[in-house]
N, C-alpha and C positions, 0 to 999 in steps of 0.2 A: 821865657814862654813858657806856656802851660805845660806835659805834658795830657797822650794818650793814649790807654792802654787798648792796643787789638783788641778784643775779644772773642776766641776763635769759634766758631759754633759747628760743634760735632754733629755734624748731619749723618745716621742711622741712616740707615741706606739697608731695606731689607731684600735677599735675594730672592729673587721672585719662581723659583724652583723653590726655594724652600716656600713664600706664602702657599705654590698650590699644590701642594702638599701635608701641606694644612686645613683649609679647605674640602680637597678627596679627605683625609682622615672624617672631619665635621661634619663630611654629606651621608661618607659611610655610616657612621654613629645615627642618623638621624631616619638612614633608612630601615636603620634593623631595631630601633624604636616604634617604628611605623610596625614594621616587621609582627615583635613582640609582642602586640597586640589587637590585633587584628584576624579576625576568623574567614576562611576560606567556605561559604556558603552551596555546599554540597549536596545536590539531590538528591530525597530519599519518595520512596512509593510504597506501597504494599498492593502482597495480596487473601482472600479467605481461601479453600477448600473447605467441600463437603465432603463426603462418602456419601454411597451408597447403602441400599439397607440392605441388613444380611439379617437373612435364616436360618433356622435353625434348622437339620438334619430332621432325618427322620429313618428307628429302628422298627420297623414290620414282622415280623414268625409267624409267617399265615402254614396250613398245611392241607393237601391234597385242591390248591385253588384260594380263594378268600376265604376258606374255611379256618376263623381263631383259632377256634377253641378253647375257648374261655368266654363269659364264668363257665359258662358248661362243656362239661366236655366233647369235643369231636371224633363223632364214630365212624371209624374205616371199616363199612362193610365187609366189605372184602377182606380181611384178616380173621374169614372166623370159617369157619368148617365143620359137618356135621356127623354123625355115629363110625367119631375116629376114634380107630385099633390099638393096643399098642404096640409099640415102630412105624404104627403109620407116620410121616409132614406134612404139612401143607404147608405154600411161601404166597403171600402176598408186598407187595408195597400201599406207601404212600409217599407223596413226594413234601416234600418241607421248603416254603418256600423265600427267599425275599420282593418287603412288596417294595418295602424304604425303602433310604438314598443311601443306607452306608455301609458297604462290607458289615456281615456277622460271619465266626464260630457258635452254633448251637455246641449242647451238650446234651445230659442225655440220660434219665434214671426208668428203671419198669419191675412196676409192682404184678403177681400175677393172684389173684380172689378164685374166690366161688370151691367149691369140694375139689372139683378137676385139676386148681388152679397151681399145689403147690409137685403134680405131677405131672405138669407140662415142663419143657424143656426148647429153651428158646434159642438162634443166633439170630442174631442181627450185624448186616454188611453197609455202610452206605455208601450211594450211588453207584447200585447194584439191578439186576435183570431181575423181578421176583420165579420162574416157575416151573410149570407142579406137574408128572407126571404121572400112569394111572390109575386108577378109578374110584371110584366111592364102593362100589357093586361088590369089587373085585376086594377091593380092604388093603389095595397094596399102591396105595400114595408113595411119594415124592417127593418132596418141593426145593427146593436149592432156587439157592441168591447168586445171581454168575457174573462174577467178577468187579469191581470197585477196589471198597477197603475193607475188611473185617473190623469187629468192632468185640466184639463180646458170644460166647456160648459155643455151642451152647451151654444150658445151666437154666437154672429156674430162680424166675424172676422173686426176690425179697429186697426193691429198695433202691438195690443199689446203681451206679454209671453200668450205665447197654452202652458210652460210647468209650473208646480205649482213646480213638486220636479227633479231636471234634475240627471236623468240618468244615470250611470253608465258601459263605452263600453270598453271592457281587449283588451287588445291586438288582433287581430285575431276573436274578439268575432261581435256579430249582436247582431240587440232588432227588436220589429215590432215598426212600430208608426201611428196605429192606427186612423181614423177618420169616426165620419154618420155623412154624411150630410145630413143637413132638409131641405126640402123647408117651412119657418113659413105657419103655416096652415091662419094664415092674410091675407097669398097676395094678394094680390088683382088682380083678374082680367084679370084691364088691359097690365098686366105682364106674358099675359099667349104669350109664342113661346121665350123669352128671353133669354139671357146667363147671365150665368156668371161664374167668377172661382174663384180659390182661391191662394194665390204659401205661399212656409213657406222656411222661412229665420233655418237655422240650423246655429249655431254657440258649435264645440269644445275647451272646455279647460282640460288644461292636467292634468290631476289627480296629485293631489300634495305626497307627495313621503314623 
């Protein structure tokens, strides 16, 4: 009688839960792998802006309106007098005008010339009003500059500055430069009939921003 050995086969059954977990992990690995190599296409746009034009301002010093005083000096005829006697004085003014587009301060130097020049004494006030009382016939004229800012004098003019505090003039603005001229009372008689003149050199400087 032949023997038949029963061969037992073991059937391995995988747990459905474990199998699903593995598939989930594998699926996750696939998703992550795709995410690592993919890129997002964000939209972009550009714009170009150009500016408007830029124009430099102007610095323009004028006297008594539109007179430049260069290259030839401007002659302020109001600053004159005849037949001055020692001790007499007269006053007159001219205007300093800003014809530019930027504000400026200004300075000035003064020089007296001619035979009578060293005997003339000058007093300067800015933004002041000039006036003279008395008459030439009576030899009793007295000039004055009223108000404003005192700058220098009475002093002989030898090329020195006649502005102690530089005034400021706004664009389109103006102010007076008032001068009192006195014939020194110690002027010798030998100076009778001689003449003298004075020159003021003005320099404007832009006001700092």
